[in-house]
C-alpha positions, -999 to 999 in steps of 0.1 A, spaced: -605 -306 902 -580 -317 875 -562 -294 852 -564 -299 815 -533 -298 794 -530 -275 765 -532 -305 742 -565 -316 757 -579 -280 754 -568 -278 718 -585 -312 711 -618 -299 726 -616 -267 705 -609 -288 674 -640 -310 680 -661 -279 685 -648 -265 652 -653 -299 634 -690 -300 643 -695 -271 620 -667 -274 594 -668 -303 570 -652 -307 535 -673 -317 505 -661 -327 470 -669 -292 457 -653 -274 487 -628 -296 506 -614 -288 540 -579 -273 544 -567 -289 576 -536 -276 596 -516 -294 622 -488 -277 640 -461 -293 661 -433 -275 679 -409 -281 650 -431 -288 619 -463 -277 603 -485 -299 581 -514 -289 558 -537 -312 538 -568 -307 517 -594 -333 526 -627 -344 510 -647 -356 540 -675 -370 519 -652 -396 504 -627 -396 533 -597 -390 510 -568 -366 513 -565 -348 479 -532 -330 484 -508 -324 513 -476 -304 521 -454 -302 552 -420 -291 564 -410 -327 567 -407 -332 529 -370 -339 521 -366 -312 493 -385 -287 515 -364 -294 546 -332 -286 527 -346 -254 512 -361 -241 545 -331 -250 567 -324 -221 591 -355 -202 582 -380 -190 609 -411 -210 615 -433 -182 601 -414 -183 568 -416 -221 568 -454 -219 573 -458 -194 545 -439 -218 522 -461 -247 532 -492 -226 525 -480 -217 491 -471 -253 483 -504 -268 494 -522 -241 474 -502 -248 443 -509 -285 446 -546 -280 452 -549 -257 422 -531 -283 401 -556 -309 414 -585 -287 404 -594 -274 439 -601 -237 441 -624 -232 470 -618 -247 505 -630 -244 540 -603 -236 566 -599 -259 596 -574 -243 620 -573 -275 640 -581 -259 674 -552 -235 672 -556 -197 675 -558 -179 641 -524 -163 649 -488 -167 641 -479 -197 620 -515 -207 613 -523 -172 600 -491 -171 580 -500 -204 563 -536 -193 556 -526 -159 542 -500 -174 519 -524 -200 506 -549 -173 498 -522 -153 480 -513 -184 460 -549 -186 447 -570 -207 472 -604 -192 480 -616 -194 516 
């Protein structure tokens, strides 16, 4: 019996979630990816296969502003930024794709700050 890595298990959970969660042009998908250092969020229209808006901690101006902050604070800032960009692009309602991660910690912080900034999901 082989042991599965945590990445393999996350991928399996993500596929299970993606069977049910799909973004449309009226209600695109807010996708989250988390690495050990950075967090990425993008709003995707799966019907056309396009990313509408995106935000991450790798953006140059963002990196400088968030330098030395905790990962939770960085996640909250990314959630606010992706929500602001989505609202500017005319997206108000989204479906949340947690990417196979537990709805806890940085993922929860990003989702809550996106909700507070005006996204509906």
